[in-house]
Each structure stands twice: as structure tokens, then as C-alpha cells.
C-alpha angles and dihedrals in degrees: 000000000000093000090054091054091047090053091051092049092049091051092049091048091053092049094054109099113243113241108221127208088215129084119213131212120192106216102178142000115194131184108226127191134210114198113209136165092272095050138272125329117201126211136166126239118200129195117201138179118210126191143153095215087237100094100289122107138156141181124218143172132207136181131202144140090258128052099228092051091049090051092048091050090049091051091051090049092049091051089053090053100050119148131196114239123208116219135172131233091277091059088249134108123275099238145355114286141167127222122201131194122162108317094336123099124184121194112208118198128182117241134198124255113291097026096108127202110319102186139118128246113300096022091054092057092053094047095047093048089048089057097245109147104176119044142119122216138182123199112216130183120002120023094206102142097222093048092047089052092049092045090052092049091047091051092049093046092054094056114103131194119249088250091057092047091049091051092050092049094041093238137118122267091243090059091053095047092045 
């Protein structure tokens, strides 16, 4: 009798939908084709940004014959590639930085309180899901969505806090901030 109840409870637990701390944003769904001797085979490639709006964000891609499966794979990939973002008390970045990926280059500039997120398309999704509220960006070079996403993430990942910079240089935080 007990084993039967345990089985029912396990089934019910599996059915309950898992509530995730992360929010997802589907950036792009492309239909891709492989041409083989027997004809064309179609698949879908999805690009997704995942973030908790508390300084963690990631970008992922997934491919499958069905769109929902491709999106699920992309979300799993994004969760594996999460980065920690450093931000200041204004919910902005500490200093100007550039992120590069492939032919895309994204210039990230700090902004004062009340500016908002001034960014185009893919970069905006990354910044909002990272929890950055005041920033200006400029996309340079290629406008390939995946490379712009990766360039934005690379730029954010390279930003260090004044404490980290002071530790690296062997100085006090006051000396770094001036």
C-alpha cells in the first residue's frame, strides 16, 4: 500500500510545472536547411537569452526539427553559459567597455540614473535580463543577432568592480576611484 502511494506522489511531483527563477527571451527562430542526396531536410534553430534580472545572464542556441524543442534546447544551453554581471548603485556599469564577437562590436557606456536602457534589439534583451536599468550602447560592425548577443555578453563579463581592480593592482579602492 505504501509503495503505491509513493508512486502516485512521485507522478504528481513530476507533473507539477517547475517555477524557474530565470526569465527567457526568444531572440530569433530560423528555419535552416540541409541539402542531401535524397532532398532537403528542414530544421529550426532558436537563439534565446536567459536572465534573473539580478546580475546573471546567458545566451544559448538550440536546433531541432520542432520549434518548441529547439527553444527548450536553447534555454538549457543559455543556463549552462550564465555569467555574473557587475553593476553600480545606479543599476549601470562602472565604466565604458567594448565587447567583440565575430564581426560584431558593441560599445557599452554607463549612464546616470533615469536614462533607461538605450540599446537596439538583441543587446537590449541581454541588458534588461541582466538587471541593468541605465546604460547606453552602440552596435558597431556586423548586425548578426547571435554575434551582437555574444559581443554584449563578452563586454559585460569583462567589466570588473572597483574592488576587484584595486585588488589586482594592489591599491586601495579610494586610489582607484580618485
